[in-house]
DRENDO-1510 file (C-alpha; in Angstrom, 1 decimal, always signed):
<recs>
REC; n; res; u; v; w
REC; 1; MET; +53.8; +9.5; +46.4 .
REC; 2; SER; +50.4; +9.8; +45.4 .
REC; 3; GLU; +49.1; +7.3; +42.5 .
REC; 4; GLY; +46.8; +10.5; +40.6 .
REC; 5; SER; +44.6; +12.9; +41.4 .
REC; 6; VAL; +40.7; +12.9; +40.9 .
REC; 7; LEU; +38.3; +15.1; +40.6 .
REC; 8; ILE; +34.5; +13.9; +42.2 .
REC; 9; THR; +31.6; +16.0; +41.8 .
REC; 10; GLY; +28.6; +15.4; +43.9 .
REC; 11; ALA; +30.8; +13.5; +46.2 .
REC; 12; SER; +29.3; +14.5; +49.3 .
REC; 13; ARG; +27.4; +11.2; +49.4 .
REC; 14; GLY; +26.0; +8.1; +47.5 .
REC; 15; ILE; +28.0; +6.8; +44.7 .
REC; 16; GLY; +30.4; +9.7; +44.7 .
REC; 17; ALA; +31.2; +9.7; +48.5 .
REC; 18; GLU; +32.0; +5.8; +48.1 .
REC; 19; THR; +33.9; +6.9; +44.9 .
REC; 20; ALA; +35.9; +9.1; +47.0 .
REC; 21; ARG; +36.8; +6.8; +49.9 .
REC; 22; LEU; +37.9; +4.0; +47.2 .
REC; 23; PHE; +40.3; +6.3; +45.3 .
REC; 24; ALA; +41.7; +7.3; +48.7 .
REC; 25; ARG; +42.2; +4.0; +49.8 .
REC; 26; ARG; +44.5; +2.8; +46.9 .
REC; 27; GLY; +46.5; +5.9; +47.6 .
REC; 28; TRP; +45.2; +9.0; +45.6 .
REC; 29; GLN; +44.7; +12.4; +45.8 .
REC; 30; VAL; +41.0; +13.2; +45.7 .
REC; 31; GLY; +38.9; +16.6; +45.0 .
REC; 32; ILE; +35.7; +16.0; +46.9 .
REC; 33; ASN; +33.0; +18.6; +45.1 .
REC; 34; TYR; +29.9; +19.6; +46.7 .
REC; 35; HIS; +27.3; +22.1; +46.5 .
REC; 36; ARG; +25.0; +22.2; +49.7 .
REC; 37; ALA; +25.9; +19.9; +52.0 .
REC; 38; GLN; +29.2; +21.1; +53.8 .
REC; 39; ALA; +29.1; +19.2; +56.9 .
REC; 40; ARG; +28.5; +15.9; +55.4 .
REC; 41; ALA; +31.4; +16.6; +52.7 .
REC; 42; GLN; +33.6; +17.7; +55.5 .
REC; 43; ALA; +33.0; +14.7; +57.7 .
REC; 44; LEU; +33.8; +12.5; +54.9 .
REC; 45; LEU; +37.2; +14.3; +53.9 .
REC; 46; GLU; +38.1; +14.1; +57.9 .
REC; 47; GLU; +37.2; +10.4; +57.5 .
REC; 48; ILE; +39.6; +10.3; +54.4 .
REC; 49; GLN; +42.3; +12.1; +56.3 .
REC; 50; LYS; +41.9; +9.9; +59.4 .
REC; 51; GLU; +42.6; +6.9; +56.8 .
REC; 52; GLY; +45.8; +8.3; +55.9 .
REC; 53; GLY; +44.4; +9.6; +52.8 .
REC; 54; GLN; +44.4; +12.9; +50.9 .
REC; 55; GLY; +42.0; +15.1; +49.7 .
REC; 56; ALA; +40.2; +18.8; +49.7 .
REC; 57; LEU; +36.7; +20.3; +49.1 .
REC; 58; TYR; +35.6; +22.4; +46.6 .
REC; 59; PRO; +32.4; +23.6; +47.0 .
REC; 60; ALA; +30.6; +24.5; +43.7 .
REC; 61; ASP; +27.3; +24.4; +41.9 .
REC; 62; VAL; +28.2; +22.4; +38.3 .
REC; 63; SER; +25.2; +24.1; +37.0 .
REC; 64; GLY; +27.0; +27.0; +36.9 .
REC; 65; ARG; +29.9; +27.8; +34.4 .
REC; 66; GLU; +31.9; +30.2; +36.5 .
REC; 67; ALA; +31.7; +28.0; +39.9 .
REC; 68; VAL; +32.8; +24.8; +37.9 .
REC; 69; GLU; +35.7; +27.2; +36.3 .
REC; 70; ALA; +37.0; +28.0; +39.8 .
REC; 71; MET; +36.4; +24.5; +41.4 .
REC; 72; VAL; +38.6; +23.6; +38.9 .
REC; 73; GLN; +41.3; +26.1; +39.2 .
REC; 74; SER; +41.3; +25.9; +42.6 .
REC; 75; PHE; +41.9; +21.8; +42.5 .
REC; 76; THR; +44.8; +22.4; +39.8 .
REC; 77; ALA; +46.4; +25.1; +42.3 .
REC; 78; ASP; +46.4; +22.1; +45.1 .
REC; 79; PHE; +47.2; +18.7; +43.1 .
REC; 80; GLY; +48.0; +19.7; +39.0 .
REC; 81; THR; +45.4; +19.0; +36.4 .
REC; 82; PRO; +43.1; +15.9; +37.5 .
REC; 83; ASP; +44.3; +12.8; +36.2 .
REC; 84; VAL; +40.7; +11.8; +36.3 .
REC; 85; LEU; +37.4; +13.7; +36.0 .
REC; 86; VAL; +34.4; +12.1; +37.6 .
REC; 87; CYS; +31.1; +14.0; +36.4 .
REC; 88; ASN; +28.8; +12.1; +39.3 .
REC; 89; ALA; +26.8; +15.4; +40.6 .
REC; 90; GLY; +23.0; +14.5; +39.6 .
REC; 91; ILE; +19.6; +15.3; +40.9 .
REC; 92; ALA; +16.4; +13.0; +40.1 .
REC; 93; ARG; +12.7; +14.0; +40.3 .
REC; 94; GLN; +9.6; +12.0; +39.5 .
REC; 95; GLU; +6.9; +13.8; +37.9 .
REC; 96; LEU; +4.3; +13.2; +35.3 .
REC; 97; PHE; +5.4; +14.6; +31.5 .
REC; 98; THR; +2.6; +16.9; +31.6 .
REC; 99; GLN; +3.3; +18.4; +35.5 .
REC; 100; ILE; +7.0; +19.7; +34.6 .
REC; 101; THR; +7.5; +23.1; +34.4 .
REC; 102; GLU; +10.0; +24.7; +32.4 .
REC; 103; GLU; +11.9; +25.5; +36.1 .
REC; 104; SER; +12.0; +22.0; +37.1 .
REC; 105; TRP; +13.5; +20.8; +33.6 .
REC; 106; ARG; +16.1; +23.5; +33.3 .
REC; 107; SER; +17.1; +22.6; +37.3 .
REC; 108; LEU; +17.5; +19.0; +35.8 .
REC; 109; MET; +19.3; +19.7; +32.9 .
REC; 110; GLY; +21.8; +22.2; +34.3 .
REC; 111; VAL; +22.9; +19.9; +37.2 .
REC; 112; ASN; +22.6; +16.7; +35.0 .
REC; 113; LEU; +23.7; +17.5; +31.6 .
REC; 114; ASP; +25.1; +21.2; +31.7 .
REC; 115; GLY; +27.3; +20.3; +34.7 .
REC; 116; VAL; +28.7; +17.7; +32.6 .
REC; 117; PHE; +29.4; +19.9; +29.9 .
REC; 118; HIS; +31.1; +22.7; +31.6 .
REC; 119; CYS; +33.4; +20.2; +34.1 .
REC; 120; CYS; +34.7; +18.4; +30.9 .
REC; 121; GLN; +35.2; +22.0; +28.9 .
REC; 122; ALA; +37.2; +23.1; +32.3 .
REC; 123; VAL; +39.9; +20.6; +32.9 .
REC; 124; LEU; +40.5; +19.9; +29.0 .
REC; 125; PRO; +42.7; +22.6; +28.8 .
REC; 126; GLY; +45.3; +20.7; +31.0 .
REC; 127; MET; +44.8; +17.2; +29.7 .
REC; 128; LEU; +45.1; +18.5; +26.1 .
REC; 129; HIS; +48.7; +20.0; +27.2 .
REC; 130; ARG; +49.5; +16.7; +28.8 .
REC; 131; LYS; +47.8; +14.3; +26.1 .
REC; 132; ALA; +46.5; +12.3; +28.8 .
REC; 133; GLY; +43.8; +12.0; +30.8 .
REC; 134; LYS; +40.3; +10.0; +31.9 .
REC; 135; ILE; +36.9; +11.5; +31.9 .
REC; 136; ILE; +34.1; +9.0; +33.3 .
REC; 137; THR; +30.7; +10.5; +33.4 .
REC; 138; LEU; +27.8; +9.3; +34.9 .
REC; 139; SER; +24.5; +8.1; +33.4 .
REC; 140; SER; +21.9; +5.5; +34.4 .
REC; 141; MET; +19.7; +2.9; +33.1 .
REC; 142; TRP; +17.1; +5.4; +32.3 .
REC; 143; GLY; +19.5; +7.3; +30.2 .
REC; 144; GLN; +19.5; +4.0; +27.8 .
REC; 145; VAL; +16.1; +3.0; +28.0 .
REC; 146; GLY; +13.7; +5.9; +29.6 .
REC; 147; ALA; +11.5; +5.6; +32.6 .
REC; 148; SER; +7.7; +6.4; +33.0 .
REC; 149; CYS; +7.3; +9.8; +35.5 .
REC; 150; GLU; +10.9; +10.7; +34.9 .
REC; 151; VAL; +11.3; +12.0; +31.1 .
REC; 152; ALA; +13.7; +15.0; +32.5 .
REC; 153; TYR; +15.8; +13.0; +34.1 .
REC; 154; SER; +16.0; +9.9; +30.9 .
REC; 155; ALA; +16.7; +13.0; +28.5 .
REC; 156; ALA; +19.1; +14.2; +30.4 .
REC; 157; LYS; +20.8; +11.4; +31.2 .
REC; 158; ALA; +20.6; +10.3; +27.6 .
REC; 159; GLY; +22.1; +13.5; +26.8 .
REC; 160; VAL; +25.3; +12.8; +28.7 .
REC; 161; ILE; +25.9; +9.1; +26.8 .
REC; 162; GLY; +25.8; +11.4; +23.7 .
REC; 163; LEU; +27.6; +13.7; +25.1 .
REC; 164; THR; +30.6; +10.8; +26.3 .
REC; 165; LYS; +30.1; +9.2; +22.8 .
REC; 166; ALA; +30.8; +12.3; +20.5 .
REC; 167; LEU; +33.7; +13.4; +23.4 .
REC; 168; ALA; +35.6; +10.3; +22.9 .
REC; 169; LYS; +35.6; +10.6; +19.3 .
REC; 170; GLU; +37.0; +14.1; +19.3 .
REC; 171; LEU; +39.1; +13.4; +22.2 .
REC; 172; GLY; +40.9; +9.9; +21.2 .
REC; 173; PRO; +43.6; +11.1; +18.8 .
REC; 174; SER; +44.9; +13.3; +22.6 .
REC; 175; GLY; +44.7; +10.3; +24.3 .
REC; 176; ILE; +42.3; +11.1; +26.5 .
REC; 177; THR; +39.5; +8.9; +27.3 .
REC; 178; VAL; +35.8; +9.3; +27.8 .
REC; 179; ASN; +33.7; +6.2; +29.3 .
REC; 180; CYS; +30.4; +6.5; +30.9 .
REC; 181; VAL; +28.7; +4.6; +33.8 .
REC; 182; ALA; +25.4; +4.1; +33.8 .
REC; 183; PRO; +23.8; +2.7; +36.9 .
REC; 184; GLY; +21.0; +0.5; +37.8 .
REC; 185; VAL; +18.6; +0.8; +40.8 .
REC; 186; ILE; +21.4; +1.7; +43.7 .
REC; 187; ASP; +20.6; +1.8; +47.3 .
REC; 188; THR; +21.3; +5.4; +48.0 .
REC; 189; GLU; +19.6; +8.5; +49.4 .
REC; 190; MET; +18.7; +9.5; +45.4 .
REC; 191; ASN; +15.9; +6.4; +46.1 .
REC; 192; ALA; +15.5; +6.6; +49.6 .
REC; 193; ALA; +11.6; +8.0; +48.7 .
REC; 194; LEU; +10.8; +4.4; +47.6 .
REC; 195; ASP; +8.9; +2.6; +50.3 .
REC; 196; PRO; +10.3; -1.0; +51.1 .
REC; 197; GLU; +7.8; -2.7; +49.1 .
REC; 198; THR; +8.8; -0.8; +45.9 .
REC; 199; LYS; +12.5; -1.1; +46.9 .
REC; 200; ALA; +11.6; -5.2; +47.5 .
REC; 201; ALA; +9.6; -5.6; +44.2 .
REC; 202; LEU; +13.1; -3.6; +42.1 .
REC; 203; GLY; +15.3; -6.4; +43.7 .
REC; 204; GLU; +12.9; -9.2; +42.7 .
REC; 205; GLU; +12.9; -7.8; +39.1 .
REC; 206; THR; +16.8; -7.3; +38.8 .
REC; 207; PRO; +17.8; -10.9; +37.9 .
REC; 208; LEU; +21.1; -11.0; +40.6 .
REC; 209; GLU; +17.7; -10.0; +43.2 .
REC; 210; ARG; +19.2; -7.2; +44.8 .
REC; 211; LEU; +19.4; -3.4; +44.5 .
REC; 212; GLY; +23.4; -2.3; +43.7 .
REC; 213; THR; +25.4; -0.7; +46.2 .
REC; 214; PRO; +27.7; +2.7; +46.0 .
REC; 215; ARG; +30.6; +0.4; +46.4 .
REC; 216; ASP; +29.0; -1.7; +43.3 .
REC; 217; VAL; +29.5; +1.4; +40.8 .
REC; 218; ALA; +32.3; +2.8; +42.7 .
REC; 219; GLU; +34.6; -0.2; +41.5 .
REC; 220; THR; +33.2; +0.4; +38.1 .
REC; 221; ILE; +34.4; +3.9; +37.9 .
REC; 222; TRP; +37.7; +2.6; +39.7 .
REC; 223; PHE; +38.2; -0.2; +36.5 .
REC; 224; LEU; +38.0; +2.6; +33.8 .
REC; 225; ALA; +40.4; +4.7; +35.9 .
REC; 226; GLY; +42.9; +2.6; +36.4 .
REC; 227; PRO; +45.1; +0.8; +33.9 .
REC; 228; GLY; +42.3; -2.0; +32.9 .
REC; 229; GLY; +40.3; +0.7; +31.2 .
REC; 230; ASP; +43.1; +2.4; +28.9 .
REC; 231; TYR; +41.4; +0.6; +26.0 .
REC; 232; PHE; +38.3; +1.6; +26.6 .
REC; 233; THR; +36.7; +5.2; +25.2 .
REC; 234; GLY; +33.4; +6.3; +24.2 .
REC; 235; GLN; +31.9; +3.1; +25.6 .
REC; 236; VAL; +28.7; +2.8; +28.7 .
REC; 237; LEU; +29.3; +0.2; +31.4 .
REC; 238; ALA; +26.4; -0.7; +33.0 .
REC; 239; PRO; +26.3; -2.0; +36.5 .
REC; 240; ASN; +22.8; -2.9; +36.9 .
REC; 241; GLY; +22.5; -6.3; +38.1 .
REC; 242; GLY; +20.7; -7.5; +34.6 .
REC; 243; PHE; +17.8; -5.2; +34.9 .
REC; 244; VAL; +18.5; -3.8; +31.5 .
REC; 245; ILE; +19.9; -6.1; +29.2 .
</recs>
Protein backbone atom coordinates (compact mmCIF):
# COMPACT_ATOMS: atom_id res chain seq x y z
CA MET A 1 0.00 0.00 0.00
CA SER A 2 1.27 3.45 -0.90
CA GLU A 3 2.47 5.80 1.83
CA GLY A 4 0.92 8.73 -0.04
CA SER A 5 0.94 10.58 -3.33
CA VAL A 6 3.09 13.51 -4.42
CA LEU A 7 3.04 15.68 -7.52
CA ILE A 8 6.42 17.26 -8.28
CA THR A 9 6.77 19.96 -10.93
CA GLY A 10 10.00 20.28 -12.87
CA ALA A 11 10.91 16.72 -11.90
CA SER A 12 12.92 15.62 -14.93
CA ARG A 13 16.28 16.71 -13.52
CA GLY A 14 18.18 18.18 -10.59
CA ILE A 15 16.35 18.76 -7.33
CA GLY A 16 13.02 17.62 -8.77
CA ALA A 17 14.37 14.31 -10.02
CA GLU A 18 16.18 13.58 -6.77
CA THR A 19 13.00 14.39 -4.83
CA ALA A 20 11.02 12.01 -7.05
CA ARG A 21 13.55 9.23 -6.42
CA LEU A 22 13.48 9.82 -2.68
CA PHE A 23 9.69 9.71 -2.38
CA ALA A 24 9.41 6.67 -4.66
CA ARG A 25 12.00 4.73 -2.68
CA ARG A 26 10.04 5.48 0.47
CA GLY A 27 6.82 4.04 -0.90
CA TRP A 28 5.03 7.05 -2.37
CA GLN A 29 3.17 7.33 -5.67
CA VAL A 30 5.06 9.98 -7.61
CA GLY A 31 3.80 12.31 -10.32
CA ILE A 32 6.69 13.47 -12.49
CA ASN A 33 5.93 16.74 -14.25
CA TYR A 34 8.12 17.95 -17.10
CA HIS A 35 7.83 20.45 -19.92
CA ARG A 36 10.24 19.63 -22.76
CA ALA A 37 12.56 16.95 -21.34
CA GLN A 38 10.38 13.94 -22.17
CA ALA A 39 13.28 11.52 -22.66
CA ARG A 40 14.80 12.40 -19.30
CA ALA A 41 11.47 12.18 -17.53
CA GLN A 42 10.80 8.78 -19.11
CA ALA A 43 14.24 7.53 -18.05
CA LEU A 44 13.56 8.69 -14.49
CA LEU A 45 10.20 6.92 -14.44
CA GLU A 46 11.78 3.71 -15.72
CA GLU A 47 14.47 3.98 -13.04
CA ILE A 48 11.80 4.37 -10.34
CA GLN A 49 9.73 1.48 -11.68
CA LYS A 50 12.79 -0.76 -11.96
CA GLU A 51 13.35 -0.23 -8.24
CA GLY A 52 9.74 -1.19 -7.51
CA GLY A 53 8.37 2.32 -7.16
CA GLN A 54 5.12 3.74 -8.50
CA GLY A 55 4.86 6.81 -10.69
CA ALA A 56 3.58 8.41 -13.87
CA LEU A 57 4.50 11.26 -16.21
CA TYR A 58 2.53 14.49 -16.50
CA PRO A 59 3.75 16.86 -19.20
CA ALA A 60 2.80 20.51 -18.72
CA ASP A 61 4.23 24.01 -18.97
CA VAL A 62 3.35 25.27 -15.49
CA SER A 63 3.19 28.86 -16.71
CA GLY A 64 -0.03 27.96 -18.56
CA ARG A 65 -3.26 27.62 -16.60
CA GLU A 66 -4.99 25.12 -18.87
CA ALA A 67 -1.94 22.85 -18.98
CA VAL A 68 -1.70 22.82 -15.19
CA GLU A 69 -5.38 22.05 -14.75
CA ALA A 70 -5.12 19.16 -17.21
CA MET A 71 -2.03 17.85 -15.39
CA VAL A 72 -3.76 17.88 -12.00
CA GLN A 73 -6.87 16.26 -13.44
CA SER A 74 -4.75 13.45 -14.91
CA PHE A 75 -2.85 12.95 -11.66
CA THR A 76 -6.09 12.89 -9.67
CA ALA A 77 -7.58 10.30 -12.01
CA ASP A 78 -4.51 8.09 -11.46
CA PHE A 79 -3.77 8.58 -7.77
CA GLY A 80 -6.46 10.81 -6.26
CA THR A 81 -5.88 14.27 -4.85
CA PRO A 82 -2.16 14.62 -4.14
CA ASP A 83 -1.23 14.44 -0.48
CA VAL A 84 1.73 16.66 -1.25
CA LEU A 85 2.37 19.21 -4.00
CA VAL A 86 6.00 20.20 -4.60
CA CYS A 87 6.26 23.36 -6.71
CA ASN A 88 9.81 22.90 -7.94
CA ALA A 89 9.71 23.98 -11.60
CA GLY A 90 11.98 26.95 -12.21
CA ILE A 91 14.26 28.68 -14.66
CA ALA A 92 17.15 31.09 -14.08
CA ARG A 93 18.90 33.64 -16.22
CA GLN A 94 21.79 36.01 -15.52
CA GLU A 95 21.55 39.45 -17.14
CA LEU A 96 22.01 43.08 -16.23
CA PHE A 97 18.81 44.73 -15.08
CA THR A 98 19.03 47.31 -17.87
CA GLN A 99 19.16 44.50 -20.44
CA ILE A 100 16.15 42.53 -19.22
CA THR A 101 13.48 42.47 -21.90
CA GLU A 102 9.79 42.28 -21.11
CA GLU A 103 9.73 38.83 -22.72
CA SER A 104 12.56 37.62 -20.49
CA TRP A 105 10.90 39.09 -17.40
CA ARG A 106 7.56 37.48 -18.18
CA SER A 107 9.07 34.06 -18.91
CA LEU A 108 10.87 34.01 -15.56
CA MET A 109 7.79 35.18 -13.70
CA GLY A 110 5.61 32.78 -15.67
CA VAL A 111 7.47 29.64 -14.63
CA ASN A 112 8.87 30.64 -11.23
CA LEU A 113 5.89 32.51 -9.74
CA ASP A 114 2.80 32.11 -11.91
CA GLY A 115 3.47 28.37 -12.02
CA VAL A 116 3.21 28.17 -8.23
CA PHE A 117 -0.05 30.13 -8.33
CA HIS A 118 -1.56 27.87 -11.01
CA CYS A 119 -0.51 24.62 -9.33
CA CYS A 120 -1.71 25.64 -5.88
CA GLN A 121 -5.10 26.72 -7.17
CA ALA A 122 -5.45 23.51 -9.19
CA VAL A 123 -4.85 21.14 -6.26
CA LEU A 124 -6.67 23.08 -3.58
CA PRO A 125 -10.28 22.00 -4.29
CA GLY A 126 -9.35 18.40 -3.49
CA MET A 127 -7.22 19.31 -0.47
CA LEU A 128 -9.95 21.59 0.89
CA HIS A 129 -12.52 18.85 0.46
CA ARG A 130 -10.35 16.49 2.52
CA LYS A 131 -9.19 19.24 4.91
CA ALA A 132 -5.68 17.88 4.54
CA GLY A 133 -2.65 18.35 2.34
CA LYS A 134 0.83 19.80 2.17
CA ILE A 135 2.14 22.33 -0.32
CA ILE A 136 5.90 22.82 -0.56
CA THR A 137 7.24 25.63 -2.72
CA LEU A 138 10.79 26.14 -3.92
CA SER A 139 12.36 29.56 -3.65
CA SER A 140 16.07 30.39 -3.41
CA MET A 141 18.44 32.19 -1.08
CA TRP A 142 18.34 34.93 -3.74
CA GLY A 143 14.64 35.27 -3.02
CA GLN A 144 15.67 36.07 0.54
CA VAL A 145 18.53 38.50 -0.09
CA GLY A 146 18.64 39.24 -3.84
CA ALA A 147 21.43 38.62 -6.34
CA SER A 148 23.23 41.01 -8.65
CA CYS A 149 22.49 40.32 -12.33
CA GLU A 150 19.55 38.12 -11.30
CA VAL A 151 16.92 40.73 -10.51
CA ALA A 152 14.05 38.96 -12.29
CA TYR A 153 14.90 35.61 -10.72
CA SER A 154 15.30 37.16 -7.26
CA ALA A 155 11.99 39.02 -7.59
CA ALA A 156 10.12 35.90 -8.67
CA LYS A 157 11.60 33.80 -5.88
CA ALA A 158 10.85 36.53 -3.31
CA GLY A 159 7.29 36.42 -4.60
CA VAL A 160 7.18 32.68 -3.92
CA ILE A 161 8.11 33.33 -0.30
CA GLY A 162 5.39 35.97 0.04
CA LEU A 163 2.83 33.66 -1.56
CA THR A 164 3.82 30.84 0.76
CA LYS A 165 3.50 32.87 3.94
CA ALA A 166 0.17 34.42 3.01
CA LEU A 167 -1.36 31.18 1.75
CA ALA A 168 -0.26 29.36 4.91
CA LYS A 169 -2.30 31.80 6.99
CA GLU A 170 -5.31 31.37 4.73
CA LEU A 171 -5.22 27.57 4.61
CA GLY A 172 -4.18 26.79 8.17
CA PRO A 173 -7.76 26.53 9.47
CA SER A 174 -8.43 23.96 6.72
CA GLY A 175 -5.65 21.66 7.90
CA ILE A 176 -3.38 22.39 4.92
CA THR A 177 0.24 23.41 5.46
CA VAL A 178 2.24 25.59 3.08
CA ASN A 179 6.00 25.83 3.47
CA CYS A 180 8.96 26.95 1.38
CA VAL A 181 12.43 25.57 0.76
CA ALA A 182 15.05 28.15 -0.22
CA PRO A 183 18.23 26.38 -1.35
CA GLY A 184 21.66 27.91 -1.57
CA VAL A 185 24.11 27.15 -4.36
CA ILE A 186 23.27 23.61 -5.43
CA ASP A 187 25.40 21.60 -7.84
CA THR A 188 22.77 21.07 -10.55
CA GLU A 189 22.48 21.72 -14.26
CA MET A 190 20.95 25.12 -13.50
CA ASN A 191 24.41 26.13 -12.33
CA ALA A 192 26.25 24.27 -15.08
CA ALA A 193 27.15 27.55 -16.78
CA LEU A 194 29.38 28.45 -13.84
CA ASP A 195 33.05 27.78 -14.54
CA PRO A 196 35.04 25.55 -12.14
CA GLU A 197 36.78 28.56 -10.58
CA THR A 198 33.47 30.24 -9.76
CA LYS A 199 32.07 27.02 -8.30
CA ALA A 200 35.18 26.60 -6.19
CA ALA A 201 34.91 30.19 -4.95
CA LEU A 202 31.25 29.71 -4.03
CA GLY A 203 32.16 26.56 -2.15
CA GLU A 204 34.83 28.45 -0.22
CA GLU A 205 32.34 31.22 0.62
CA THR A 206 29.98 28.68 2.13
CA PRO A 207 30.68 28.04 5.83
CA LEU A 208 30.30 24.29 5.29
CA GLU A 209 32.90 24.66 2.48
CA ARG A 210 31.00 22.82 -0.24
CA LEU A 211 28.19 23.29 -2.70
CA GLY A 212 24.88 21.71 -1.87
CA THR A 213 23.62 18.57 -3.58
CA PRO A 214 20.12 17.82 -4.90
CA ARG A 215 19.85 15.23 -2.13
CA ASP A 216 20.39 17.94 0.51
CA VAL A 217 17.34 19.77 -0.80
CA ALA A 218 15.27 16.63 -1.40
CA GLU A 219 15.72 15.59 2.23
CA THR A 220 14.47 19.01 3.36
CA ILE A 221 11.38 18.60 1.18
CA TRP A 222 10.91 15.10 2.57
CA PHE A 223 11.05 16.40 6.13
CA LEU A 224 8.31 18.94 5.46
CA ALA A 225 6.18 16.31 3.71
CA GLY A 226 6.47 13.82 6.56
CA PRO A 227 5.24 13.78 10.17
CA GLY A 228 8.16 15.96 11.25
CA GLY A 229 6.71 18.81 9.25
CA ASP A 230 3.18 18.57 10.61
CA TYR A 231 3.49 21.66 12.85
CA PHE A 232 5.36 23.76 10.28
CA THR A 233 3.45 26.20 8.11
CA GLY A 234 4.39 29.49 6.51
CA GLN A 235 8.05 28.74 7.13
CA VAL A 236 11.14 29.04 4.93
CA LEU A 237 13.70 26.26 5.40
CA ALA A 238 17.04 27.14 3.87
CA PRO A 239 19.48 24.33 3.01
CA ASN A 240 22.31 26.67 2.04
CA GLY A 241 25.34 25.50 4.03
CA GLY A 242 25.34 28.79 5.96
CA PHE A 243 25.82 30.95 2.84
CA VAL A 244 22.93 33.17 3.98
CA ILE A 245 22.26 33.41 7.72
